[in-house]
N, C-alpha and C positions, 0 to 999 in steps of 0.2 A: 504494500500499499504506499502511496506517495501522495503528497499534497500538490495542488497546482503550482504553488509557489516553489516547492522543492524541485519539481520538474523544470520550471523556468530557470531557477538558479543553476541547476546542473547543465542546462543548455546554454549558460552564459547570458541569460536574460533576466537577471535579478529584478524583481519588482514588476514583472510582467506576467503574473499568474493568469490574468484574463486571456492573454494571448494563447496560453496553453489550452484553456477552455475552448476558445474559438477553433483552434486547430483540431482538438479532439472531436468537436461537434461536426467538423467538415470532413471527417473520415468517411470514406465510401462504405456502403453496406458490405458486410462481409469482411472487413479489414481485420487483419490479425493482430493489430496493435491492441495491447490490453488496456483499453480506455477505462474499463470498469474498475481498475485499480487506482484511480486518481480520485481523491476526495478534497474537500475544502479544508482549510487550516484548523477548523474547529472539530473535525472528525465526522462531518455530515456529508451525505450525498447532496450535491448541488443540483437543484431542480431547475430546469430551464423554464423560461416563461411559457413556451408552448408545451403544454403537458402532453407528451407523447408516450409515456410509459417507460421511458429510458431509466427513470429512477427505480421503478419496480424491477426491471431487468438487471440493473446494476446491483441492487441489493441481493437479488436471487443469485447472481454469479458469485458475489463475495461470500454469501452464506454457504454456497456450495464448496467454496475453497476453505471454509472453516472460520471465516470472520464472524464475529458476534456483535450485535448491536444492543444497546440498552433500550429501555422503554420509550426514551425520547427519539430513538433512531440514530444515536451517536455511537461510533465505534471508538475504541481506545487507540489513539495514535501511539501512545507509549508502548502498547502491546504489538500493534500490527504494522507500524510505519517501517517502510524500507529504509535501511541504512547502508549506503554504499560501502562503508568500511567493514561491514559485516558484524558490527557490534549490536547485538539485539538485547543487551541487558537493561 
């Protein structure tokens, strides 16, 4: 799991989290990019203005991979965030 901001920073685009969101939204149908593994900095799935069910699909995919959500729909970034250095403590 990564945040939009984390992906932006790793791409050399610090502070441009929204651009990551736009890029993921523009992926063609059937793309193999793991778009579902990117969430907002608070640990929530970001719902687009046009409700097209992507949030339901994203949660389904994450839960299938073992990610759990609290009653408010938030996941623990402390537990699930990807760390490029491999440190998951």
